[in-house]
C-alpha positions as CSV (number, residue, x, y, z in Angstrom):
1,M,136.7,54.1,141.1
2,E,134.6,51.3,142.5
3,F,131.0,51.2,141.3
4,D,129.9,48.3,143.4
5,W,127.1,50.7,144.5
6,L,125.4,50.5,141.1
7,L,124.9,46.8,141.9
8,A,123.2,47.4,145.2
9,M,120.7,50.1,143.3
10,L,119.6,47.1,140.8
11,S,117.7,45.9,143.6
12,P,113.7,46.9,143.4
13,E,113.7,48.0,147.0
14,T,115.8,50.8,146.2
15,V,114.0,52.2,143.5
16,P,111.7,55.2,144.3
17,G,108.1,54.5,143.1
18,T,108.8,50.6,142.5
19,T,107.5,49.1,145.8
20,P,104.6,46.8,145.2
21,G,101.4,49.1,146.4
22,E,103.4,52.1,146.8
23,G,101.6,54.8,145.2
24,G,99.4,52.9,143.3
25,G,102.2,51.6,141.0
26,A,102.4,48.6,139.5
27,G,105.3,47.0,141.6
28,A,108.8,47.1,141.3
29,E,108.6,43.2,139.0
30,A,107.2,45.3,135.8
31,I,110.0,47.7,135.8
32,P,112.9,46.4,134.0
33,R,116.5,46.7,134.7
34,Q,117.5,48.6,132.2
35,R,114.8,51.0,133.4
36,M,116.0,50.7,137.2
37,L,119.5,51.5,136.2
38,Y,118.3,54.7,134.4
39,L,116.7,55.7,137.3
40,R,119.0,55.2,140.0
41,L,121.9,56.7,137.2
42,R,119.6,59.8,137.4
43,E,118.7,60.0,140.8
44,A,122.5,60.2,141.7
45,V,123.3,63.0,139.2
46,L,120.6,65.1,140.3
47,A,121.8,64.7,144.0
48,G,125.0,65.5,143.3
49,R,126.6,62.3,144.1
50,L,128.1,62.1,140.9
51,P,129.5,65.3,140.6
52,A,130.4,67.3,137.0
53,G,132.8,65.3,135.0
54,T,132.6,62.2,136.9
55,R,134.0,59.8,133.9
56,L,131.2,56.9,134.3
57,P,132.8,53.0,133.2
58,A,133.0,52.1,129.7
59,S,129.6,50.2,128.9
60,R,130.9,47.1,128.3
61,S,132.8,46.7,131.7
62,L,129.8,48.2,133.5
63,A,127.6,45.2,132.0
64,A,130.4,43.5,133.3
65,T,130.1,44.1,136.7
66,L,126.8,44.4,137.1
67,G,126.7,41.3,135.3
68,I,123.9,42.7,132.9
69,A,123.6,42.7,128.9
70,R,125.4,46.0,127.5
71,N,122.1,47.1,126.1
72,T,120.8,48.0,129.5
73,V,124.0,49.6,129.7
74,L,123.9,51.5,126.7
75,F,119.7,52.5,127.1
76,A,120.3,54.4,130.3
77,Y,123.5,56.2,129.0
78,E,121.8,56.7,126.0
79,Q,118.4,58.1,127.7
80,L,120.6,60.3,130.2
81,V,122.7,62.2,127.4
82,A,119.1,62.7,125.6
83,E,118.1,64.3,128.9
84,G,121.1,66.3,129.5
85,C,122.9,64.7,132.8
86,L,125.7,62.8,130.9
87,V,127.7,63.5,128.2
88,A,129.3,61.6,125.7
89,D,132.3,62.2,123.9
90,R,136.0,60.1,122.2
91,Q,137.0,59.3,126.1
92,G,133.6,57.5,127.1
93,T,130.6,59.3,129.0
94,C,130.9,61.6,131.9
95,V,128.7,63.6,134.4
96,A,127.2,67.0,132.6
97,P,127.4,70.0,134.7
98,L,124.1,70.6,136.4
99,P,123.3,73.7,139.0
100,A,124.2,72.6,142.1
101,P,121.1,71.0,144.2
102,C,120.1,72.4,147.0
103,A,119.6,70.9,150.4
104,A,116.0,69.3,151.2
105,R,114.0,71.7,153.4
106,P,111.6,70.4,156.4
107,A,108.0,70.4,155.1
108,A,107.1,73.4,157.4
109,V,108.9,75.7,155.9
110,A,108.4,74.3,152.4
111,A,104.4,75.1,153.1
112,T,104.7,78.6,153.9
113,N,104.9,79.4,149.8
114,A,101.4,79.3,150.0
115,P,99.6,80.5,153.7
116,G,95.8,80.8,153.7
117,L,94.8,78.7,150.9
118,A,91.6,78.2,152.0
119,E,91.1,81.4,153.1
120,R,91.7,82.8,149.4
121,A,89.2,80.7,148.2
122,A,86.1,82.7,149.6
123,L,86.3,86.2,147.5
124,A,87.6,84.3,144.5
125,V,85.1,83.6,141.4
126,R,85.4,81.4,139.0
127,R,85.1,82.0,135.0
128,E,85.8,80.2,132.1
129,P,86.0,81.1,128.8
130,A,83.8,80.5,125.7
131,R,85.6,77.5,123.7
132,D,84.7,77.1,119.6
133,A,83.7,73.3,119.4
134,E,84.0,73.2,115.5
135,A,86.8,70.4,114.4
136,L,88.0,71.2,110.7
137,P,90.8,70.1,109.1
138,F,94.4,71.7,111.0
139,S,92.3,72.3,114.1
140,P,94.9,72.4,116.4
141,G,94.3,70.3,119.9
142,V,91.7,68.0,118.7
143,P,92.0,63.7,118.7
144,D,90.3,61.7,116.3
145,L,86.9,61.7,117.9
146,G,86.3,58.5,115.3
147,A,88.6,56.5,117.0
148,F,87.5,56.4,120.1
149,P,86.8,53.5,122.3
150,F,83.5,53.4,122.8
151,R,82.1,50.1,123.3
152,S,84.8,50.0,126.2
153,W,83.9,53.1,127.5
154,R,80.2,52.6,127.8
155,A,80.6,49.5,129.5
156,C,82.5,51.5,131.9
157,L,79.6,54.1,132.3
158,E,77.2,51.0,132.6
159,R,78.8,49.7,135.5
160,A,79.3,53.0,137.4
161,W,75.5,54.2,136.6
162,R,74.9,50.0,137.7
163,D,76.6,50.4,141.0
164,A,75.9,54.3,141.4
165,G,74.2,54.8,144.6
166,W,73.2,58.5,146.3
167,R,76.4,60.1,146.3
168,Q,77.5,60.1,143.0
169,L,74.2,62.0,142.0
170,G,75.7,64.7,144.4
171,Y,78.7,67.0,144.2
172,A,81.9,64.4,143.6
173,A,83.8,64.3,146.9
174,H,86.5,66.7,147.9
175,G,89.4,66.1,145.2
176,G,87.3,64.2,142.9
177,D,86.2,60.4,143.3
178,A,88.4,58.0,145.5
179,L,89.0,55.4,143.2
180,L,89.5,58.0,140.0
181,R,92.1,59.7,142.1
182,E,93.6,56.1,143.0
183,A,93.8,55.5,139.3
184,L,95.1,58.2,138.3
185,A,98.4,57.6,140.6
186,G,99.0,54.9,139.8
187,H,98.9,55.5,135.8
188,L,101.3,58.3,136.9
189,T,103.7,56.3,138.6
190,S,103.8,53.8,136.3
191,V,103.7,55.9,133.1
192,R,105.4,59.0,133.7
193,G,107.1,58.1,136.1
194,L,105.6,60.6,139.0
195,A,105.6,58.6,142.5
196,V,102.6,60.4,144.1
197,A,99.6,59.2,146.3
198,A,96.0,59.6,145.6
199,G,95.5,62.5,148.5
200,Q,98.2,64.6,146.2
201,I,95.5,64.7,143.2
202,V,92.4,67.1,142.7
203,V,90.3,65.9,139.9
204,T,89.5,69.3,138.2
205,S,86.6,70.1,134.9
206,G,89.7,70.3,132.6
207,T,92.7,72.5,132.3
208,Q,91.1,75.7,132.7
209,A,89.2,75.1,135.6
210,A,92.9,73.8,136.7
211,L,94.5,76.8,136.1
212,D,91.7,78.8,137.4
213,L,92.1,77.4,140.7
214,C,95.9,78.0,141.0
215,A,95.4,81.3,139.9
216,R,93.1,82.0,143.0
217,L,94.1,79.5,145.8
218,L,98.6,80.3,144.9
219,A,98.5,83.9,144.3
220,D,96.7,87.0,145.5
221,H,94.8,89.5,143.3
222,G,97.6,91.6,141.7
223,D,100.2,89.7,141.9
224,T,102.3,88.9,138.8
225,A,102.2,85.3,136.6
226,W,104.7,84.3,133.6
227,A,103.3,83.4,130.6
228,E,105.1,81.9,127.4
229,N,105.4,84.0,124.6
230,P,104.5,83.0,122.4
231,G,102.1,80.2,124.3
232,Y,98.7,78.9,125.9
233,L,96.1,82.1,125.3
234,A,93.6,80.3,127.5
235,A,96.5,80.7,130.7
236,R,96.6,84.5,129.8
237,V,92.8,84.4,130.3
238,A,92.8,82.6,133.7
239,F,95.6,84.4,135.5
240,G,93.9,88.5,134.1
241,L,90.2,87.2,135.2
242,A,91.8,85.9,138.5
243,G,93.6,89.7,138.7
244,L,96.8,88.6,138.1
245,R,99.0,90.7,136.3
246,V,100.1,88.7,133.7
247,H,104.1,89.2,132.1
248,D,105.4,87.2,129.3
249,V,108.3,85.6,128.8
250,P,109.7,85.2,125.3
251,V,110.7,81.6,124.2
252,D,113.5,80.7,122.1
253,A,114.7,77.0,121.3
254,Q,114.9,75.6,124.6
255,G,111.6,77.0,125.9
256,M,111.0,79.5,128.1
257,A,113.7,82.0,128.6
258,P,113.8,84.5,131.5
259,E,116.2,87.0,132.2
260,E,117.6,88.8,135.3
261,D,115.2,91.6,134.5
262,D,112.2,89.7,134.4
263,W,113.4,88.1,137.7
264,G,114.0,91.4,138.9
265,R,111.5,93.7,137.6
266,H,108.9,91.6,137.1
267,R,109.1,89.2,139.9
268,P,106.3,86.3,139.6
269,R,104.2,84.1,142.1
270,L,103.1,81.7,139.4
271,I,105.0,80.6,136.2
272,M,103.2,79.0,133.7
273,V,105.4,76.6,131.5
274,T,104.6,73.7,128.7
275,P,108.6,72.5,129.6
276,S,108.3,68.7,127.8
277,H,106.6,70.0,124.5
278,Q,106.2,74.0,124.5
279,Y,102.9,75.1,123.4
280,P,102.7,75.9,120.6
281,S,106.6,75.9,119.1
282,G,106.8,72.3,120.2
283,R,110.7,73.3,121.8
284,V,111.5,71.3,124.8
285,M,113.4,72.3,127.7
286,P,116.7,70.8,128.6
287,L,117.1,69.8,132.1
288,S,120.1,72.3,133.1
289,R,117.2,74.7,132.7
290,R,114.9,73.2,134.3
291,L,116.7,72.7,137.5
292,A,117.8,76.6,137.4
293,L,114.0,77.5,136.8
294,I,113.3,75.2,140.1
295,E,115.8,76.8,141.8
296,R,115.1,80.9,140.5
297,A,111.5,79.8,141.9
298,R,112.2,78.8,144.8
299,E,114.6,81.7,145.1
300,V,111.8,84.2,145.1
301,G,108.7,82.1,146.3
302,A,107.2,81.4,143.2
303,W,104.8,78.4,142.0
304,I,105.5,76.4,138.6
305,I,102.3,75.2,136.8
306,E,103.3,72.4,134.3
307,D,101.5,71.8,132.1
308,D,102.0,68.2,130.7
309,Y,99.2,68.4,127.8
310,D,100.6,66.1,125.7
311,S,103.3,64.1,127.1
312,E,101.0,60.8,126.3
313,F,101.8,60.8,122.6
314,R,105.6,61.4,122.1
315,R,106.9,59.8,119.1
316,A,109.9,57.9,119.9
317,G,111.0,57.0,123.5
318,P,109.9,58.1,127.1
319,A,108.8,61.6,127.8
320,P,111.4,64.1,129.1
321,P,111.6,63.9,132.9
322,A,108.4,65.7,134.6
323,L,109.3,69.4,136.4
324,F,107.0,67.5,139.4
325,G,109.1,65.0,140.2
326,L,112.9,66.1,139.3
327,Q,114.1,67.3,143.1
328,P,111.2,66.2,146.2
329,D,110.6,69.8,147.2
330,A,110.2,71.5,143.8
331,P,107.6,74.3,144.0
332,V,106.2,72.6,140.8
333,V,102.1,71.7,140.4
334,Y,102.2,69.5,137.9
335,A,98.5,69.9,135.5
336,G,97.3,67.1,133.1
337,T,93.8,66.6,131.0
338,F,92.0,63.6,129.6
339,S,90.6,66.5,127.0
340,K,93.5,65.2,123.7
341,T,93.8,61.2,125.3
342,L,90.1,60.8,125.3
343,Y,87.7,63.3,124.2
344,P,87.4,67.6,125.0
345,G,83.5,67.0,125.7
346,L,84.6,65.0,128.9
347,R,85.9,67.7,130.8
348,L,87.8,66.1,132.9
349,G,91.6,67.2,133.9
350,Y,94.1,67.3,137.3
351,L,96.7,68.7,139.4
352,V,99.0,67.0,141.1
353,L,100.3,68.9,144.2
354,P,103.1,68.9,146.6
355,Q,102.6,66.8,149.6
356,T,103.3,69.9,151.8
357,I,99.4,71.6,150.7
358,A,98.1,69.3,148.8
359,A,95.7,69.1,152.0
360,D,95.2,72.6,152.2
361,F,94.7,72.9,148.8
362,V,92.3,70.1,148.7
363,H,90.2,71.8,151.3
364,A,89.9,75.6,149.0
365,A,89.5,74.1,146.1
366,A,86.1,72.5,147.9
367,L,85.3,76.3,149.0
368,A,86.2,77.5,146.0
369,T,83.9,75.1,143.9
370,R,81.8,72.3,143.3
371,A,82.6,69.5,141.3
372,G,80.2,67.4,139.6
373,Q,80.2,64.2,136.7
374,G,80.9,62.0,139.2
375,I,79.3,58.9,137.3
376,E,81.9,59.7,134.7
377,Q,84.5,59.9,137.1
378,R,83.4,56.6,138.6
379,A,83.9,55.2,134.6
380,L,86.9,57.0,134.0
381,A,88.2,55.4,136.8
382,D,87.2,51.3,135.8
383,F,88.3,52.3,132.6
384,I,91.7,53.1,133.9
385,R,92.0,50.2,136.5
386,R,91.0,47.8,132.9
387,G,93.7,48.8,131.1
388,H,91.5,50.5,128.6
389,Y,93.3,53.6,128.8
390,T,96.7,52.5,128.4
391,T,95.6,50.1,125.2
392,H,93.8,53.2,123.8
393,L,97.3,55.6,124.8
394,R,99.6,52.7,122.5
395,R,97.0,52.6,119.7
396,M,96.3,56.3,119.3
397,R,100.5,57.4,119.6
398,A,101.0,54.8,116.9
399,R,97.7,56.6,115.0
400,Y,99.5,59.5,115.4
401,N,102.9,58.9,114.4
402,G,101.5,57.5,111.1
403,R,99.3,60.5,111.0
404,Q,102.0,62.9,110.9
405,A,104.7,61.2,108.6
406,A,101.5,61.4,106.0
407,L,101.1,64.8,106.5
408,R,105.0,65.5,106.7
409,S,105.5,64.0,103.3
410,A,102.4,65.3,101.2
411,M,103.7,69.1,102.7
412,Q,106.9,67.9,101.1
413,R,105.4,67.0,98.2
414,V,103.3,70.1,97.6
415,F,105.4,72.9,99.1
416,G,109.2,71.4,97.9
417,Q,111.5,69.6,100.6
418,D,112.8,72.7,102.1
419,V,109.4,73.8,103.9
420,E,110.2,74.3,107.4
421,L,108.0,72.2,109.9
422,S,108.6,71.7,113.7
423,G,106.9,70.9,116.8
424,G,106.6,67.5,116.3
425,E,108.3,65.8,119.0
426,A,104.6,65.1,120.4
427,G,101.3,66.3,120.5
428,L,98.4,66.9,118.0
429,H,100.2,69.6,116.1
430,L,103.1,70.6,113.7
431,V,104.7,74.4,112.9
432,M,104.8,75.8,109.6
433,R,107.0,78.6,109.3
434,L,106.4,81.0,106.4
435,P,108.7,83.9,104.9
436,D,108.2,87.1,106.1
437,A,106.2,89.0,103.0
438,V,103.3,86.3,104.0
439,A,101.4,87.2,106.6
440,D,100.0,84.2,108.7
441,V,96.8,85.7,109.4
442,A,95.8,86.6,106.5
443,V,96.3,83.0,105.5
444,A,94.4,81.3,108.3
445,Q,91.6,83.2,107.1
446,R,91.7,82.4,103.5
447,A,92.0,78.7,105.0
448,A,88.9,79.2,106.8
449,V,86.8,79.9,103.8
450,L,88.5,76.7,102.2
451,G,87.6,74.9,105.3
452,L,90.4,74.6,107.2
453,G,91.3,75.0,111.0
454,V,94.4,76.6,110.7
455,R,95.9,78.9,112.9
456,A,98.1,81.7,112.9
457,L,101.2,81.2,114.9
458,S,101.5,85.1,115.3
459,A,98.0,85.0,117.1
460,Y,99.9,82.8,120.0
461,A,102.5,86.0,121.0
462,R,102.3,89.2,122.0
463,P,104.6,92.0,121.5
464,P,107.8,92.5,121.1
465,V,108.1,88.9,120.2
466,R,107.2,88.2,116.4
467,C,106.7,85.1,114.7
468,N,105.2,84.0,111.1
469,G,103.6,81.1,110.7
470,L,100.8,78.2,111.1
471,V,100.3,75.8,113.5
472,L,98.4,72.5,111.6
473,G,96.7,69.8,114.0
474,Y,96.6,66.4,112.5
475,G,94.9,64.6,115.1
476,N,91.1,65.0,113.2
477,L,93.1,64.9,110.1
478,D,92.2,61.7,108.5
479,E,95.0,60.0,106.5
480,D,92.8,59.7,103.5
481,N,92.1,63.3,103.6
482,V,95.3,64.6,104.1
483,A,96.1,65.2,100.0
484,E,93.0,67.3,99.7
485,A,93.5,68.8,102.7
486,V,97.1,70.2,102.0
487,R,96.2,71.2,98.3
488,R,93.2,73.9,100.2
489,L,96.5,75.0,102.3
490,A,98.5,75.5,99.4
491,L,95.9,77.8,98.1
492,A,95.5,79.9,101.0
493,V,99.5,80.2,101.7
494,G,99.6,81.2,97.6
495,G,96.7,84.0,97.7
């Protein structure tokens, strides 16, 4: 088989999202050749140009043909095997069986999935549940606020105030500050691999506000919204307050696992999913299931809300590819937040929308709510453009990796080597499984008395799903205090 086409694919101008200035990206010269090879191979597999079962050349042979280092080929092969695009066996590497891609449809056809967005906003009523601001040891979802880069952030705020005009003192621009949307587009393109434009981004007042907008603008009162079970409790709240019927879909070892009965009897309009690090279990959805979910959602006319809440904090290697970027016309809305990467009180998040609905959604969102924080948005744009955000993420990723390792070590010393801990591939928490004889709710109550913010795993689930364990946040757990926190946890578990 001839692989001359791969040689052409290594040209920077042929790699999506690497053209200088496109989507706010950093430019082709910033992308290594191993990343280019990985991107092109993945695109060829997903587009069906490399059918299932196609045997790829040996790494040495391909490296010699392309005139590149063998490690470059090995990186691409290993990453694609990890994502499920390729399969490695004794005979070599071949393309994995995946759901067949469908032909791209005209934008006008895809846009019919979301008719009347602007009209729906007029009758919506926005509500947000109260949040507990207490940050005890083991509280899930709380970052290390003591490590926040105060000096850099203060400087950005001062510049924003110094350059502020009357516009920054009023409501924020529709969709968010233009500079922040441009900065976010560049960040997501270079770091998360999403080739998006600023016009596809809507800045929100956090994840809850983003879910609220999706529930009101992408669905009608009485429609069905799917939620993971166990899953993010606030999503159920947002959907319920918007008048949607919430249907809980069980989670297995590969994330959300809908069955035919779910698709038939509970036809969804919205599907809330956390594929890269299921909350709270930490499961990672494989590529085959991601593609299948997109295809079924397209068939029934549903929108997928992809909450990528903590992909910045992977323990090793790049984050799995987002649902949003897998297919150009996928009915996926991507949600992100700064609550865990910076600080919760900032109250800024964002949605990334398909081109087909972006303009209508921005217009409808402007009718549904009035955004503020114009100064903070301008400061955040400056913070991202100057590289402070990337530097902070890199530093915190290393800190959280060390913190998780310290917690695992302490847990094994106190609870034994067989203690079952999961969910640590990314994020800021671990899940500790408990024996059936030890009720997690009772343990969480005793832990609260001992000054710990641990949460019962069963609190995230609804019948008939049953689970028994503890969600242990370590983002705000100083390594010097790990041993003492684990000692108190052992007292709570022992009763």
